[in-house]
N, C-alpha and C positions, 0 to 999 in steps of 0.2 A: 213245520217243526222248528223248535228253538235251535238256533245255530250251534248252541253249546249243550244240547241235550245229553250227549254222550258222557259229559263230565259232570252233570248235575245229579246223576242218579247213583253215584258211587261205583259205577261199573269201571272196568279197566279202560283206559284211553285207547282209541282206535288209531292204528297207524297202518301205512302200507308196508310192503316187504314180506319177509318170511312169516309163516304162520304155523299152525299145527301140522300142516302137510309138508312143511319144509320150505326150501327155497324154490319159488316158482321158476319154471323153465324160461318163461317170457314175462318179466315183471314190469308191467306198465304202472304199477301202483305207487312207485316212488319216483322222485324227481332227480335221481342221481344222473350224472353225466354219462350218457351211453357210450361215449368214446373212451371212458376210463377202463381200468385205473391209470392214473398218470404215472408213466414209467419212472420218472425222476423221483417222485415221492415214494413210490412203491419200493424203490431201491433203498431209500433212507429207512423205511419201515423194516425192511429185511435186515438192515445193519444195526438197528436199534439194540441197545444192550439192556435187557430186562433184569440184569443181576443187581442193579443199583437203583436206589431212589433217585428221582430227579432232584435238582436244587429246589428246596421248598419255596424259595422266593422267585424261582424261574427268572433269574436276573438276565441271563443272556437271551432267553426266548422273548421276554417282554421288551428288551432293547431291540431285537430284530423286528418284532411286530410294530413297535413305535416308529422305527425308521421307515417301515413300509407305508405307514399311514401319515408320516410327518408330524408326529405328536410327541409330547413328553411321556416317557415310560410310565410315569405315575398314573397316566390315564388308561393304561391297559389292565383289564381285569380278566384273568383266565377262568375258564369254567369247564366242568366235566363234559358238558354238552350244552346245546342251546336250551333244552328243556330244563336242565339243572339251573341255568342262569335265570330262566323265566321264574322258577320257583324261588330262587334266592332274592331277586329284586322285588318280587311280590311280598316276600317276608319283610324286606326292608321297608317297603311302602307301608305295610301295616304297622310296623314298629314305630315309624315316624309320624303316625297319625292320619295317613290317608285312609279313606273309607270307600273308595270306588276305583274300579278298573274300567277304562273306556276302550272298547275293542272295535275293530272293523266289523261290518255286517256279516261277512263270511271270513272265518279266520281259523288258524290252527287251534285245536281244542285246548292245548295246554295253557294258553293265556287265561282262559276262564277257569280251568281246573285249578290252577295255582292260586288265582285270585280268591276263589271260593274257599279253598283250604285255609287261607289266611284271613278269612272273614271279610273280604272286600265284596261290596255289591258290584254287579256287572251290568253294563249297559253299552249300547252302541254310541258312536259319536253323534249320530243324528238324534238320539234320544236324550242326550245330555244338554240341559238348558240352564242350569243354575251357575255354571262356571266355577264350581268348587274345585280346589286342587285335587288331582287324581293321578293315577298311574295310567298313562295313555300308550296304546300300542298301535303301530302301523307296520305293514310288511311291503317292501318294495323290491320287485313287483309282488302283487298280492297272491295269496294262495287261498282257494284253488284256481282262481280265474286267470292269474298271470298278468293282470292289468296294473297300470299305475295306481298307487293308493291315493285316492282323492284327498284324504285328510292331510297329506303332506303339503299341499298347496296352502291350506289354511294355516298350518304350522309356520310356514315361512312368513305369513302376514301377521301372525299373532305371537308375541313373545311368550315363553313358558311362564305360567302363573307361579307365584312364590310358593315353594314347597312341592310343586308338581314334578312328575317324572315323565319324560317322553322317551320311548324306545322304538327304534326302527329295526325290525328283523330283516337282516340283509342276506338271509340264507340263499336267495335266488338272484341277488344282484350280480354275481359273477356269471350267471347263466342267461342274462338278457341277450336275445338274439337280434333285437332291433337297434341298430346303431344310432338311428335318429332319436329314439325315445329312451335313451339310457337313463337310469334312475338319477334323480336329484335328491340328495340327502340333506335334511335340515341340520344346520350347524349347532343348534342348541339341544339336540337330541342325542341320546345314547345310540350307538350302532352295535348290533349283535351279529357277529360273523361266525358262520359254520362252514369252513372250506371243504369238509368231507364230501358234500354233494357235488361241488364243482370238480373235485378231483376223482370222482367215481370210487370213493373209499368210505362209504357210509358206515361200515363196520367199525371204523376207528372213531371213538367218541371223544371229541375235543372241540372246544369253541373258545371265543374270547369276545369281550366287549370293549368298545372304545368310548370312554366317558367324554362328555362335553368339556371344553376348556375350563369352565367355571365350576366343575363338579369333581375336582380332585378329592375333596374330603369325602364325598359320597362314594367314590371309587375305593378309598381306604376302608370305609365302613363295610362295603360289599366284600372286600377281600377278607375282612375280619369274620364275616359270616360263613366263609367257605371252610370245608373240611381240609385237613392237611393233605397235600399232594392231590388236588382235584384232577390233575392231568398226569397220566402215566408216561412211560418211556415211548410208547407208540404214539400217543398224542403229541408229545414234544417233537417227535420226528415229523409228524404230519404238519404241524403248524410251522416248524422251521422250514420245511420244504415248500410250504405254501408261498412264502415271500420271495423265493428264488426267481431270478429273471427267466431261467429256462422253463420253470413251471408255468409262469405267466405266458410265455411264448407258446407252450403246449396248449394251454387253455384257449388262447386266441385262435389257434389252428383248429381245435376241436369245435369251436363255435361255428366255424365255416361248414364243417360236416353236419353239425346239428341243424343248421338252417335247411340244408338239403333234405335231411331226414324228416324234419317237421313238415315241409311242404308236401312231401310224399304221404306222410301219415294223415295230414289234414284232408288231402284229396281222397285217400282211402276211406276215411270215416264218412265223408260226404257220400261216397259211392255206396257205402253200406246202408245208407238211409238214416244215418245219425244226424241229429241237429247240433252242429258245432257252434259253440259260443265264440264269437269273434272278439278280437282285441288282445289276445295273449301276446306278451312280449317275450316270454320265457320258453324254456324247453319242456313245457307241458301246457295242456289246455283242457277245457271241459266240454263234454258232449252229452246231449240228452238221448237216451236209448229208446227206441220204439218198442218197449215191452211193458206188459201189465204187471209182471212180477220181477222186480229188479233182483231180489235176493236169489231167486231161482236161476235167473240168467247168469248172474255172476258166479254162482256155485257151479253151474254147468261148465262155464269157461275155466274155472279154477281146476276142475277135474281133468281138463285137457292141458294143464300146465300154464294157463294164462291168467294173470291176476290184474284186475282193474281196481281203482279206488272209488268206492261208493261215496258220493258227495252228500248223502243225507246228513251226516254229522257236521257238515259245513253249513247246513241250512239250505241245501239244494237237492231235495229228494227227486229221484228220477234221473239224476245226472251221474256221470263218472268223470274222474280226472285221469288223464292219460299222460304219463311221462313219455317223451319222445324216444323211441328205440330204433335200432337199425332195421333196414328193409327185411331181413329174414324173419325177425320177430313180427313185423307188420304183416307179412304174408301168412304167418302162422295164425295171427289174430283173424285175418279175413277168412281163412279156411275153416277155422273153428266156428266163427259166427255164421257163415253160410251153410255149414253142415249141421247146425243145431236142430 
């Protein structure tokens, strides 16, 4: 199956999380930090004042994010969400004459969906041979496999072509559980950050991108393409809380717990007879289920309050992606699977 089939047919994009049945009791289908919500940021959200507009220039917030990353504030571009930024930079690519988006072999469907909506051809890095300037995507670590994105090694050896755009989706970079193999991010690429996953607060939609040092003018152009106030009071609170030292301390402690949870969950899945894909660095992994009818199996589990993410839309039919959850959820998964 085409890795981006879900977005080539005009159908609604597929995501994990709540669905028509509501919020799953045990939701393995998203990659949110199972130790969340982060109490420090939750407190800021509860204190956020929704009676007033945020500063339309987000002056203080952009300064905070710039200090956190050690960059000029002009390099910070706020976004309503990662998906919104994906669409906005795809629009910019098309407006500036790019004709192609180059994606990982298995990737978040919004990369291709946004590219096609703006008239860009879509191919994988392995299939691009002409070297023409393009919009290039990488995810570090990758989704759904959670592995190092191999294309980044090539990016560090090859400078960005004139007029091309390179974007690293850093959604899962804060949730890397392997200290030795922490992500290396290319210096001439954009970085797209969505802290809500790491903070266990995915219901708050807010993100930001860090432009390369030489791309300040592009950053200004992307800001000009944004609607007024793309980030509301709750998003400002989340992003402001993200950069606090106590938040980063909480995150580091949560990673220690997630490592234990992941080891237990991997062993559980192997014990259930699932074929686990090795190599994930993050708080999620992929497994192949020993079933003939994936849709029926997932529907049966969903009826028992357990949701897994079908990987067919990632180009991995017969597999599921599982976010790492705490032992009680793991036990519920085992009971439901064995009792099917």
